[in-house]
N, C-alpha and C positions, 0 to 999 in steps of 0.2 A: 706631317706625321701627327702633330698635335690635334688637327682637325679630325684625322682618322680615328685617333684614340677616343676623342669626345663622341664621335659617331657610334663607335662600338659600345661605349658606355650607355648611350641613349638607347641603343637597340637592346642591350642586355636588360636595362630597366623596363623597357616596354614588354619584353618577353616575360619577365618575372611578374609584372602586373597582370598580363593576360593569363598566365598560369595560375596566379593566386585567386582570381575570380573566374571560376570555371562554370560553364553551362554543360549539363550532362548530355545535351544533344550534340555538342561538339565532339563528344567522346563515343558517339555511336548509339546513344539511347534513342529508341523509337517513340516510346510513349503512346503506343497504339493498343495497349491492353492485351496483346497477343504474343509479341516477342518478349523473351526473357531479358530484362534490361539491367539486372544486378551487376553483371561484369562491366558494363559501360559506366554505370554509376560509380562502381569501385575504381575504375580507371581515373575518373574525374577527381575523386577524393584523394587517390594516391598522388596525382599530379599536383593537386593543391597543397598537400602537406609537404611534398618534396620541394616546393618553391618557397616554403616558409609560412604557408597558411593563407587563409582567406575564406571566401564564400563559394560554396558549390550550389548553384542554382538549379532547381528542378522546375521547369516551366509547366504550364497547363498541359495535361495529358494523363494517361494511366500507364504506370510503369510496373509491369509484372516482375516480381523480384523474389529471389531467395536471400540468403544472409548477405548483408552489407555491413562493412566495418568503418565506423568513423575513426579518424586519426588526429594526431596533434594539430592544434591551431586551425581546425576546420569547422565552419558552421554550415550545416546542410539546411538550405532555405527552400521550403516548398511554397511556390507561388500559388495564389488563389486559382483553383481549378486543377491543381496537381494532386495526383493520388499515387502513392507507392502501394501496390497491391501484392500481398503475399501469395506465393504459389500454394496450391493445395497439397503438394507433395511434401509430407512431413519429413521425409528422408533427405530433402534438399537443404535442410538447415543445419548449421554447425553449432557446437556447444564449446565455447572457448574457456568456460569456467564452471565445470559441473559441481553441483552440491545437492544435498538431500533436504527436501522441504519438511514441514511439520508432520506430515503423515507418513514419511519414510520413503518417498519416491525421489529418485535422482532426476534433476531438472536442469535447465539452463540454456537450451537451444533458443535462438532468437532471430527475428527478421532484421532488425537494426541493432547493432551492438558496438560498444567502445570498450576497450580493455587497456588499462595503464596509459591513458592518454591525458594530455593537458590542454586546457583552453578549447573546449569543444562546444558546439551549439546545435540545437535543432529548433528552427524558427519558421515563421511564415503562416499563411492562411490555408495551407494545403492539408492533406489527409494521409495518414498511414492506416491501411485497412488490412487486417490479418486474415480475413475470410474464415474466421474461426469455426463456424458451423459447417461449412463445406469441407474444410480441412479435417474436422473431426469425423464427418461422414465417410470420407475416403479412408481415414485411419482405421475406423471400425471395420470397414469392408476388407481391409488387408491384414488386420491384426486381431486374432480371435481370443486374446487373453482378456481377463476381466478388466473393466475400466480402471479400477484402482491400481492395476499393475502397468497399464500401457500409457496413461495420460501424460506421463513425464516426457514422452517423445515429442509432444506437440510444442511448438515454439512460443516463447514470450514475444510480444510485439517489439519492445524496446528495452535493452539492457545496457547499463552503464556500470563498469566494474573498475574499481580502484582508480578513478579519474579525479583530477583536480582542476577546478574552474569549469563548471558545467552550467550552461544556460539553455533552458527549454521554454519557449515562449510562443503562445498563440496557436500552436498546431492542434489538430484534432486526431485523436488516436481511437481506432475503432476495431472491435471484433477480433480480439486476440485469440490465439489457439490455447493460451494458458494465461499467465499473468500479463497485464497490459504494459506496465512499466516498472522496472526493478532497478534500483540504484544501490550498489553494494560498495561499501567502504570508500565513498566519495567525499571530497572536501570542497567547500565553496560552491554549493549547488543552489541554483535559483530556478524555480518552476513557477511560471506566471501565465495566467490567461489560457490555460490548457483545457480543452474540452475532451472528455473521455466518454465514449459510449461503447461499452464492451460487455456483452452478455450473450447468453445462448449456449455457452460452453462452461462446464464446471471449472472452478479455479480462476475465474476472470476477475482477479483483483484489479483495482484501479491504479493507485500509486503505492508502491512498496519502497519504503526507505529502510535500508538494511545496513546498520552500522555506519551511518554517515554523520559528518560533523559540519557545522557552519552551513545551515540549510535555511532557505526561505521559500515558502510555498504560499501563493496568494492568488485569489480571483480565479479559481478553477471550478469547473462544473463537471461533476463525475456521476455517471450512472453505470453501475457495474453489477455483474452477476455474483461476485464475491466481495470481500471487504473493499470499501471505497478508498479510504485513506488508512494505510497500515504501516506501522513501524515494527521492524524485526531486527534481531541480531542473530544471524545464522552462524556467526563466528564469535569466539570469545575475545578476539584480538582487537576489536574496535567498537566503541560505544556509539549509540545514537545520542548526540549531544549538541547543545547550542542550536536549537531548531525553533523557528517561528513560523506559525501557520495562521493565516487570516482570510476571512471572506471567501468561504467555500460553500458550494452547494453539493450535497452528498446524498445519493440514493443507492441502495444496495440490497441484494438478496441476502446478504449476511450483515456485517456491521457497518455503521457509518464511519466511526473513528475507532481504530484498534491499535493498542500497543501490546506486542506479543502477537502470535503465540510463540514462534521461535524466539527464544529469549536467553541468550548466553552472555552477551556483554551488556553493559549498563544502558539504561534509558535515563537521561538526566538533563536538566536544564532545557525543558521543552515547554513552549507556550503555544496554546491553540486558542483562537478567539474568533468571534463573529462568524459562526457557521450555522447553516440551515441544513438539518438532517431530516429526511422524509422517506416514508414508505420503505423502511428497512425491515427485513424479515427475521433478523437474528441479533438484534441489539443496536442501541444507539451509540453509546460510549462503552468500550470494553478495554480494561487495563489488566495485563497479565504479566507476572514473572513466574515461570514454571520450570525454567532450565538453568537456573543459577544467576540470573541477572539481578543487579541492584537497580530497582526502579525508584527514582527519587527526584525531588525538586521539579514536579510537573504541575503546571497551572493550565486549567481549561476554563474558559469563561465566555459569557455572552453567546449562549447556544440556544437555538430554537429547534425543537423536534416535533414532527407531526406524523401520526400514524406509524409509530416506532414500536416494534415488539421488544419488550424488556429494555427500558431506557438505559440502565447502567448495570454493569457487572465488573467487579474488581476481584482479582484472584492472585494470591501468593501460594504456589504449589510446589510439588516435587516430582514432576515428570522426569526432568533431568536428561533430556535427549541430547545427542550430538549430531550435528548436521554436516560437518566437514570431517569425515572419519580419519583422514590422514593428517589433519592439522590440530585437532582438538581432543581433549579427554573429558570425561564426565565431570561435572562440577558439583560442589555442594549447593544446598538450598540458598537462594538469594535473599533479597529483602524488598520491602515495599514500604516507602516512608516519604513523608513530607509532600503529600499530594493535595492540591486544592482544586475543587470544582465549584464554580460560583456563577450566579446569574443564568439559570437554566429554566426554560419553560418548555414542558413536554406534554404532548397528548399521546398517551400509550395506545397502541392498537388494541381493539376489543378481543381479537383472536391472536393468541401468542403461543410460544413454545411451552409456556406455563399455563396450567388450567386450575383455577382462574388466574388472570395475569397478576404479576407483582411488579413493583417499580424499580427497586435497587437491591442488588445482591452483593454482599461484601464478605469474603472469607479467606482467611489464612488456613494454616494447618496446625495441629498440635505442636507447640514448641516454636512456632514461627508465625508471629503475628503481623498483620498489617498495622502500621504505626503512624500516628500523626496525620490522619486523613481528615480534611475539613470539607464539609459540604455546606454551601452558603447561598441563600436567596434562590431556592429551588422550588418549583411548583410542578407537580406531575398529576395529570388527570388520568384516572384508571376506571375500568369497567365496574369493578366490584364483583359481587355475586359469590364471594367465598362463604363456605358453610362452617358449622361448628367442627365437623370432623377434619376439615382442611387445616384448622389451627393446631391439630395434634400431630401433624406429619413430622417425621424425623428426616432431616436432610443428610444424605450420605457425605462422608468426608472426601471420598474420591481423591486421595492424596496424590497419586501418581498418574491420574487420568488426564486426557486431553481436556483443556479448560473450555467449557462451553455451557451455555445456559441449561441445555437439556441434561448435562451431567448432574445437575443438582435438582432436577425436576422429577416428575411432572408438576408437583405442587410445592409451593413454599408456604410456611405457616404464618407469614405476615404479608399484608397486602401492600404496605408502603416500602419499608426498608427492613431487610433481614441481614444481620451481621453476626459473624462468628470469628473467634481468634483475632480480636482487634485490641489495640491499645491507643488511648487518646483519640477516639473518634469524636469529632465535634460537628454537631448539626446546628446551624444558625439560620433561622427563618426557612425551614424546610417544611413544605406542605404537600399533603396528598389529598386530592379531591376525588370523590367517588361519584360515579353516575348512578350506582345502585348500592344498597346496603351490603356490607361485608362483615361476616362474623369473626374474621381473623383479627388479631391485634394490628394496629398501624405499624408499630416498630417492635422488633425483637432483637436483642443483643445477647448472644451466648458466648461465654468465655471472653469477656471484654469489658472495657469501660467506655462509657459514652456520656457526653455532655450535650444537653439540648437547651438551646436558647430561643 
């Protein structure tokens, strides 16, 4: 009897180990690029989490898929040569957590998603490819509404919602139907060595960190159609805080690094360093609080920018949007304080949203000033070519408008730095180098106090 019991225990242990480390092929996945494999991959994930967790392996092959859900204690490992390929039928994707993004569109469908899960991972040398352009083409053929009304039906590539203990390492994320990766109200999140190539469709953000705490992001290479690295708070319930970012390569058709636009809860205790930002078409570093957020205790350092349109834009405004209509109410104006940007070398693009180009824009609104902002050891090279009449331009307040460089253009009356509604602005070793003469002042500060060293 004792030997029998021991044998049963050994068998139970062996079965649990086999269930915990699953291969999707054993659950029916074909990997031939033709069969829909999402149900088989889901069966493998479900078996793995039911057994207590482990690794679900996706071997080399192409796995055509609709929505897949990661669950507790499961790491999805894509081996080299493995591709999860999103189907082009936008109706096949589910939306487990709908919300409204900054332009007012309901979004949230996704190819790979995790909701309220603990200890999850996405790893390996494989690829997740959303076929964004092909998916968009099919969508347009079937949906004749204007693009601004229909795009929210297209899926994100990877969404992680209210999860604790998340590790994303080494994978390649390509060609999303909308945002590439979105992390909402997550804790203990690590993103390392991720490659993102996602462009060809509007709203192709690279990494969106939305109300997350205790976050580390490092050694990633992002080329995106929209903002490359973006911090948001689409809910007032949880701040973006205790975040460290280092050693990033960032290329974007919009901004390289952005905090905001969606900005209800605080952005605080964020450090970003050692980044290379290049060929961005709508800003290098953009920091916004426009929906009531307290943006504070931010440090950005050791940044190189090359061919960047409008290297820096900082804005405290009063758009005051609400993104989760059933959970939040409109907030009062927030704050923007205790921000330091240091050790930046930037070559501004000769052709920009502003004509002629300018280097740094900083503006609060009447009665709400940006406070305790320090810019230190910064050198920006600009085209120049501003005329006498350009120096006379009045910049609109745009108090409740979407915050964007073009909101304040097309011309700024200073070529280097223009600031308005600021208190305790400190410039220490800040230089603007001109390729051609410019008749505009180097620095203008309206309704503010500035110290230059």
